[in-house]
N, C-alpha and C positions, 0 to 999 in steps of 0.2 A: 482326453486332450487337455493340457493345461494353458491357459491364457497367459500372454506374454506379461512380464513384468519389467520394468525399467529400472534397474538398479542405479543407474545414474540420474536418479531422479530430479536433481536440482543443481543450479550453481548460482551463487551470488554474484554481482559484477557492479561496478561503478563505486562512486563514494558519495555517501550523504552530504548534502549541504551543510556548511556550519550555521548552527542557530546564533551564536554568540551568547548563548544563554548558560554556558558553564555546564553543559549535559555531562553525564559519565558513563555513557554507554561505549561501545567498541569503536566509536569514533567521536566526532565533534558535533554531532547531529543526530536528528532521529534516524533509526535504523531499522531494516527490515529482518523479520525470522519468520520462518514457516514452521507450522507442526501438523502432521497427517500425510496422507498421500493423495494427489490430486488422481481422481478416478471418475469414469462414466457412471459407476456401478456401486461403488463403496458407500454405505451410508454413513461413515463416520466423517466428520469434517476435516476438511483441508483447510487451514488458517492461514491467512497471510496478514502478517501483523506489522504494524509501524510502532516501535518501540522509543521512549524517551521523548514522546510527542511533547511539544512545548503547549501551554494553555495561555489564555488570555482572560481577564477578568471580563465578566457579563454584567450588564445592567441587572440590578436587582440583586445582586450577590452570586456567587459560586464562580466557577470556572468552566472553560469551554475549550474543547478540540474540535477540528473539523478536518475532514480529509477525503480525497477521492482516491480509490484504487484504479489506476489505468492499466490496461493490459491489451496486449496484441499477438498475432501468430507470424509477423512479418519479420521478426527479428529485432536486432539492438539497434539502438540509436546514441547519438549524442548530441543532442540540441539545446545550446544554452538558452536560460531565460532568467529573468528577474535578477535578482542580487546575488548571481552565483550558482543557482540551481541548474541542474540539467535534467532534461527529459532522456531517460534511457530506454524508451519502448517506441520502437517504430510503428507507424499507422495504428495509433492506440483507440482502444474504446473506453468507456468508463464502466466500472462493473454496476456501479450506483451513482446516481447524480452526486451524493455527498453521505457522508456520516457525520452527524453532529452529536456530540457527547458534552452534556452538562452535569458538572459536577457539583453537588450541593455544598452549602457551607462556605468557608473562606477559602481563597487560595493558599497552600502551602507557603509558609514564609521563606524556607530555606531554598528549594529549587523550583523552576517553572517546567521541569521536564520529566515528571513522573508518570506520564498517561501513555496508554496503549489504545490505539484502534485496530479493530481486526475484522475481517470478512472472510465467511466459509465460502471458498471460491468452489468448493464441490457443489455447492447450490447453484452457482453460476453455471457451471459445465452440465448439471444434470437439469436445468431448466427448459432446455428445449428451445431457448430463445436464439441461441448460437451455434447453428450447424457446424461451424468450422471447428467447434470445440469437442474432438472425438479422440478415442484410444491412438496413441503414437504421435499425436500433433505436440509441437514444442510452443509454448507460451512463455513470454516475458511479462512481467507485473512490477509496478512501483506505486509507491504511495506520494501523492503531491498533497501538500497540507496545508491548512490555514483556517482562519475563523470567519473569513468574509468571502464569499462567492459572487461572481458576476453573473448575469443572465447566461452567459454560455456555460455555466456549469463548472469553470474553474476559477481559481482565486486570482486577483488581480497580479500581474506579473511581477511588481515589487513587494508582494506581501506573501510569496509561496515560500516553501519549503520542500525539498525533496529527499527522498529516502535514498538509499543504493536500491538495486533492482535484483530479480532472482529469474531465472530461466528454468523452466521444467517441463518434463514430458507427462502428458496425460496417460495414466494407466486404464487398463479395461476395468 
């Protein structure tokens, strides 16, 4: 007997928030891509990536980008926040409190949009921490980006950037 495979594995939706930084990706702001297959058993990664992430200079030199991947199993949302961002995931969790990347050296002089943040969501699925993440379940995910987080674990409302979102079904 073969385990079911879900060929309609994903669908992107929503619009990334414009960053005003003249990014060159498929929109006007940071956008989401995926690589791999979401699975309860596959050892290969399922990367959910935020691309064209803007960076900010950090004290002591270098550049930084910070983001939180939010996800949920309750469907899509369209909740406005901040300066034009939209939360596209209903009743969300954070996969991690945050990802913080510091890039050494000086910030590139041309474009502040060249960074990528990613998370292997198969690690989240297979961690056992979220029993709702099982084969056949539809998941929605989106990156919320910034370089300063409040104690709640989310960036201040006027300092956030949001990517588009993806809906995918977990495979066996």
